[in-house]
N, C-alpha and C positions, 0 to 999 in steps of 0.2 A: 129617211132620204136614202135613195139608192145611189151607188156609185155608177156613173155612166161608163167609165173606161178605166182600166188598170194597166200601169206600165211597170216593168221590172228594171231597176237600175243596176249599176255595177256592184254596188254595195248590198244588193239583195234587199233593199228597202222598198216598201210599198207606199207611194205617195198618192194622194187623192188628186184627180184632175180638176181643172177649173170648171165651174166657178168656186168649188170648195177649196179651203186653204190646205196647205201641206202639213199642218200641225193639228193634232187633236187636243181638245181641252177636256181633261178629266176632272169632274167635281169630287170633292171629298165625301166619304160615306157618312161622316158624322157632323162636322162643323162647317161644311160647305166650302173648304179650301179647294183651289184649282191648281192644276199642273199641266203644263204643255209638254207633250211627248210626240215623237215622230210616229207617223202612221206606218206600222209594220205589220207583219203577218200575225204576230202575237198580240198586238194591241188594237187591231182593227175592230174586234168584236167587243172590247171592254169599254165601259163608259164610266167607271168609278175605280177608286183605289183606297187602301187602308193606310192611314198615317201613323198607326201603332200607338196612338195616344189613347187616354181613357175616353170611353164613349160618353158617359155623363148624361145620357138621355133619361128622362123620367120613366120609371117602371110602371107597369099597369096598376100597381097598388097605390100609386100617387104619393107615397111617403118616402121612397128611396130612389136613388139614381143608379144607372147601370155602371158597374165598376169594371166591366170587360174592356179590352182594347177595341179600337175602332173596327167595326165589323159591318157587314151587309145584312140586310133583313131585320126582322124584329128582335128586340132584346129578350133575354131569357126571363122567366118569371122571378119574382122576388124570393130569395132564399129563406126569408123568415115568414113567408105566407103560411097560413094553417094547412094548406094542401101540400106544402113541401115538407114540413116538419111533422112527422108522425111518431117520433119517440124523443126521449131525452138525448142530450149530446153524446152520451156514451153508448146509446142504443139499447140499454137494458130495460128502461121503463117506457111503455107505449103511452102516447098522449092522445086522448080522444079528440075528435074533430070539433066537438062542442065546447071543449075547454078553452080554445082560443078562437076569437072571432076576427081578429085583425093581426097584421104583421107587427103591429106595435105592442101587442100583448107579450108579457115576459114568457120565455121558454122555460118550462119546469125542468128541474134537475133532480136526480135521485141521490141517495146516500152512498152509492157504490163508488168503487175506484174507477177512474177514467180509463186506464188500460190502453190508451192509444200508443201506437208504435212511434218512438222518437228516432231522431237521426243519429243518436250516439250509440255506443256499444259496439260489439263486434258484428260484422255483417251476418254471421250465422245466428247470433243471439243478441238482437238489438234490445236496448232498454225500452221500458214501457212507463207511461206516465203514472205516477203513484198518487196523484192528487185526486180529490173528490170530483165527481162529475161536474163539468164546468163548460161555459161557452167560450168561444174564441180559441186562441192559441194556447198550448200547454205551457206552464211555467218552466223555467230552466231546470234541467235535471241535476239533482244534488250529487249524483254518483261520479265515479272516475272511469275513464276508458283507457285500456292498455293500447297505446299507439306505438307501432314499430317505427324507428327512425328510418329516414329515406334510404340510407345505405344498408339497412338491415343488420346493423351491428348490435343493437340493443333495443329493448322495449322500455317505454317510458309511460308512467301513469299521468294522464292529463285530465283536469276537471272537464266534465261534459259541457259546462257553460262556456268554456274557452274554445271549444271546437266549432269551427265555421261550417265544415262539412265532414261527413264520415271518412272521406279520403284524405282529410288533413293529416299531415305527418309532423313528427318532431325531429329535431336535429340533435345528434349526440356531439360530444366534445372530442371524439376520436379523429385524429388528423390522418389524412391519407399519406401513405409512405411510398406510393408508386412513383415511378419515374415519369416525368412529363414527356411530351413528344420529342423534345430535344435530346433526351437520354442523359442529361447532365444534372438537371435540377429535380427536386422532389416536389410533388403536388402540394403537400402540407395544408390542404384545405380541410375544414371541419365537415364531417359527415358528407364526404364527397360521393357523387353518383355519376361523375363524368366517365366517359368511356375513352375518349381520345386523349384527355389530359393535355390539351394544347398549352404550350408555354407562352405566357404573355410578355415575358421579359425580352428586351432587345438583345441581339447577338453581341454587338459591340466589339467583335474581334477585329484585329488589324488585318486588312486585306493583303493580298500578295504584293500590291504596290508599295506597302510600307508607309503610306501616308494617311489613308482614310480608314474609317471603321465601317464594318458591315451594319447597315441600317435595317436589315430584315429581322423578323422575330427569331428567337433562339431556335436553332435547327440542328439536325444531325449532319455529319459529313463536312466536307470542305465548303467554305464560303464561295460564292460566285466571283468571277473576276470583277475588278473595279470597272464600272461602266463609264467613268470619266475619261476624257481624252483631251489632248492638247493639239492645237492647230498651229503650232510653231515648230520650225525645224529644230531637230536635236542633233547637235554637232559633238564630235569627240573633243578632247582637250586641246588639240592643236588645230582643229577645224578642217582637217583633210577628209574625214568621213562624215556623212550626214544621213539622217533618217527623216523623210518628208512626212508631213501631216496627212491624215490624223495619226497622232502618236498616242497609243493607249497609256493610261496612267501606270507608272511603275516601270516603264521601259528603260533599260539601261542604255548608257551611251554606246554608240557603235564601236566595235573593236577596230583599233588602228594598228597597222603593222610598222609604222614609222617609229624611229627612236624618240624617246621622251625629250620634249623641247623645254622643260622647266630648267630653272637655274639651280645648280647643285653646289654643295659646300666644298667639294674637292675638285681637283683639276683632271680627274680621270674621266674619260668619255662614258656616258651612261650605257649600262649593259642591259637595260630593260626598255620595252616599247612604251608608246603613249598609253596612259591609263587615266582612270577617273578617280582613283583613290586620293584622299586628302594629302598624304605624304608619300614620297618616293621610297622604294625599298632601299635598305642600307647598301652602301658601296662595299663589295667584298673583294676588292683588289688587294693583294698581299703587299704589305709595307714593312719597313724595319723600325721597330720601336723598343724603348726601354721599359722595364717593369716598373711597378709603383715605387719601389725603393731604389731604383737604379742599380740593381744587383747584376742583371744580365740583359743582353740585347738579343731579340729574336727577329727573324726575317719573314715569318709567316703569320703576321698579325693583320687582320682585315683593316681596311682604311677606316671603316666606320667605328671601330673599337678604339677608344681613346688610349687605354693602357691595359695592362694585364698583371696578374700576380704570378710570380715565379714559384711560389710555394716555400721558399726559404724563409728562415727567421728574419724579421725586420732588421734587428741589430742597431737601431738608432738609439742614442743615449737618452735616458729618461730625465725628467726634471729633477729627480733626487740626486743625480750625479754619481750614483753607485751601481746602477743596473742599466741594462739595455733591453729594448723591447723584444719580447720573445714571441709575439704574435706572428702568424704567417704574413708574408709580404702583402701590404695593404696600402690603400690610398687614404689621404687625410692625416690628421694628427694621431699620434700614438695614444695620447691620453686626452680625455675630455677636460674642459676647464673646471678646476677644483677637484679633480680626481687624484687620489693618492696612490703611490706605488704599493702594491700588495705582494711583491716578491719576497723571498726569504733572505734574511741577512746572511752574508757569507763570511763574516769576520770569525776568526778562530777563537775558541774559548781559551781562557787562561789555564784551566785545570786539565782538561782532557784533549784539547786541540781540535775537537770537532767544530763544525760550523754552528753559528749561533742559532739559525733556523727560525728566528722570530721574524715577524713582519718588519719590512724595511723601516728603520727608525734613525733618529739623530742621536749623537752622543754615545755614551757607554751602553753596552749591551745589557739587557735585563738579566737578572740572575734567575733563570728558569731551569728546571731539571732537564738534563740532556737525554733525549729519547733515541739517539743513534744506536742501532743494533750492532753489537760486538759479539763475535763468535768466541765462546769459552770452551775449554776442554779439560779433561782430567790429566794427570801426570803422564800416563801412558799414551794419551791421544786417542783412546778408543771411544770415549764418550764425547759428544760435541753438542752444544746447544747455542742458541742465539739469545742474548740478553741485552737489555738496554744499558747504556753507559751509566745511567743513574744507579741501577741495581748493582752493576759491577763496582762502582765506587763505594757503595755501602758494604759490599763484600770485602773489598780491599781494606776498608776502614775497620771492619770486624777482625780481619786477619792481623792487621797491624796492631790493633789493641791487644789481641791475644799474645802476639810476639812481644809487645812491650811489657805486658804483665809477666811473661815468662822471664824476660831479661831482668826486670826489677827483682824477681825472686832469686835469680842467679847472683845478682849483685849483692843482695842481702846476705848471701852465704859467703861473700868475699871473693867471688869470681869476677873477672873483668869481661865486660860485654861492649861491643861497638854499636852504639845507638844511631849512628849517622845513617846506616843503611835502612834502618826502620823508619826514621823520621825524615828521610830525604824527600824533598818536594818534587824531585825530577820524575816526570810522568813516564819516562822510558823504563824506569825500574819496575813499573807495574807489570805483573804477569797475568795472562789470560787463563792460566791453568788453575782455576778456582773450583772445578768440580772434583768430587771425591770418586776414587775408583771403586767399583762394585765387584761382585763375585765374577761377573763375566770378564772383567779386566784381568782379574787374578787368574782365571782359567786360560785366557789367551796368553798371558805371560808364561804360565806353566807349560802350555803347549809349545810356545816358541823356544823356551829353554830345552824342552825335551827333544824338539826337532834338531836343535843345534848339538845337544849331547849325543844324539844317535848318529850324528854326522851324515845326515841325509844328502844324497847327491844333488837333489833339487829342493832346498828348503822352502823356496817360494811356493812350489806346488803343495807342499805339506801345509803351508800357512793358509792355503785357500779354504781349508776345512775350519778355520777359525771364523765362525759365522757371526755376522752383525746384522741385526734386523732393524729396519727403519722404524720411525715413529708411526708411519701409516700402517705398517704390518702389525705392530703391536696393538694399535688402537682398533683396527678392524678385527683382529683375533679376539679381542675382549668383547666386541659387540656380537660377532658371529663365529664362535669357536667351532661349530659343527662344519661349516663350509670351509674354514681355514684348514681344519684337520683333514677333510676329504681331499682338498687340492694338494696338501703336503704329502699324503700317502700316495696319491696318484703319481706325483713327480718322483717319489722314492721308487715306486715300482717301475716307472719308465727308465730311470737311471740304471737300476739293477738289470732290467731287460736289455738295455743298450750295452752294458758291460759284458753280459753273458752271450750276446748275440754275435754271429759271425759277420753280420752286416756292419757298415760303418756308422749307421745312425738308425734310430727308431723314433716314431712320431706318435703323438696322441692329440686328438681333436676334442676340446672341451665344448660343452653345450653353449647355447646362446646365453650371453650375460650382459648386464648393464655396464656402464663405464667404470664404476667403483670396483665391481668384482673382477673385471678384466685387468684393472691395475693390480689387484691382489695376485692374479696369476702371473703377470709380467714380473713383478718384484720377487716372487718366490722362484721363478725360473732363473733369475739372476743369482739367487742364493745357491741353486743347484748347478749353475753353469750351463743351463739349458737355453737354447734359442727359442724365442716366442715371437709369433707374428699374428696380427689380427686380420681377419678376412670378412668379406661381405659388408653390407651397409646396415645402418640402424633401421629397425630394431632387431635385425637378425645377425648382428655382428658377433663373431666368436673368436676364440684364440686357439691356435695350433702350436703345440710345443714339440720341438725336435731336439733329442738328446744325441749328441755325437759321442762316439765311443771314447775318443782320446781327449775330449774337452769338457766332460761333465764329472761331477763328484757328488758325494753325499755329505751334507753339513754335519759338523761335529755335534751341534746342539740343535734340537728341534725348536720350533716356535712355541710349542706347547710347554716344553720344559722351561723356556725363558719366562713365559707368563706365570707358570707355577712358582718359579724362583722369585719373581718380583712380587707376587702376592703372598709369599711365605708359605705356600702349600708344598706338601711332599709328593702329592699325586695329582696328575692332571685329570679333571673330570672327563668321563667318557662321553663323547657327543652322541647325538641321535644318528640313526642310520639314514634318515631321510634328509640328507644334507642339501640336496639340490632343490628340495621343495620350498626352501626359503628364498629362492630367486624372486626378484621383483618382477 
């Protein structure tokens, strides 16, 4: 039937004119199903379609049905017909046409290997079927195929029967360490092949409004402003200033220039403006207040400060009744409930008169050794040391025992001795001259008598040569004799140069030294009567010694001779020439 007239619509569709309907009915190619479609330029010449299902029409052989999808035209010949099969399944053994008369006759197979190419193995070297010549699909391959994981990190051997396709891949256990798109979290996915690494976690950071959280996926940079808004007026604390809606979320209250209208704890007028803070700033007007312990009164204490500490000792009596609080001026109680006084007892001892020094106690003081340091000296006063009162008492007991034994020996010979001075308990009779004089004391006494015998005009100047070295000098000279001798010889040359020079003074600058070596130089300068001053800052600090012609002298005894005499040697060991190399 021909179309009498054709019209073009806006949608570019072709509809058939009356009396034909506007829809075409297509029959199915195989099973007679029908479909209604619009009459278009593409469909006007077509009268059938494919439903993609199995054809299932009987083949010309009459024994099998067509297994192809729905198609037009005649079906293909039967694949098992004698005209189609001319060899065995593997193609190695030809089959004569007379051997098979029908498609139902069995297909002969040979004894050779199938050799068909399988879907497993590498693309360049696929596996081949190793079974004997057979009909139908090849059995599963018993071999293994090296499959690279999808991220390319490793190769994994997989059984061929487990492969669905040759492009199938395996996944390794390596976790991705790259940063996600947010720049904060790691991907941490196994065998990852992502390029963008999009972060699926929510951002959940607090927005600028301070009330809401960011609901976007985790991202880089700052979060967008809060999109929420309020449609109520926002007033300041006193209501004088207002912000009209819409008010973005997080907007602060408007700034107000009027004085704060809240009730304050003091009578001073507020010195701050209206504000939105929960509490007002403290009042800073100066007032007159007493310290914590009422020791002094100050006029520059802020009104908001309840009290202050003057820094003096508290001085309040403690619960023991024997001491006063020695803590700096403080507030509250001097002692916590149940706390005992830990100060030292100040009661005098019966034997020595020193303080008890035990922890504050009740009743009689405990009999503990007295550790108070007492200065002792020899008879001439040259040697001086500090000893504890306990050691001094033992020394007096030893001396008294020796004197008592001597007195008893004299009495046995018939001589009269007064024992009251030896056995007297009066502590004032005890002398601190318990040290024995040494060779240095005898040398000083000899020099003093010699100076008096020579009737020197200025005996005091002559006595300056009677040298006394401190404990530090003797100890340092024992540890570092080379440096000590070098400094001593330098000062000796400086004094001689000053005495022979026409100038009033001569100076010498020592190299950079540490604190201990500078102390050595200072004390040796005092022995020589030389002025010493330290200059510069650490670690470049050094000492400059200045010898004045009229105020310096040479010591009578060198430090090396004193050490040799104390050690019982006749000759001082010669130090090395590299004295300054020992500097730290």
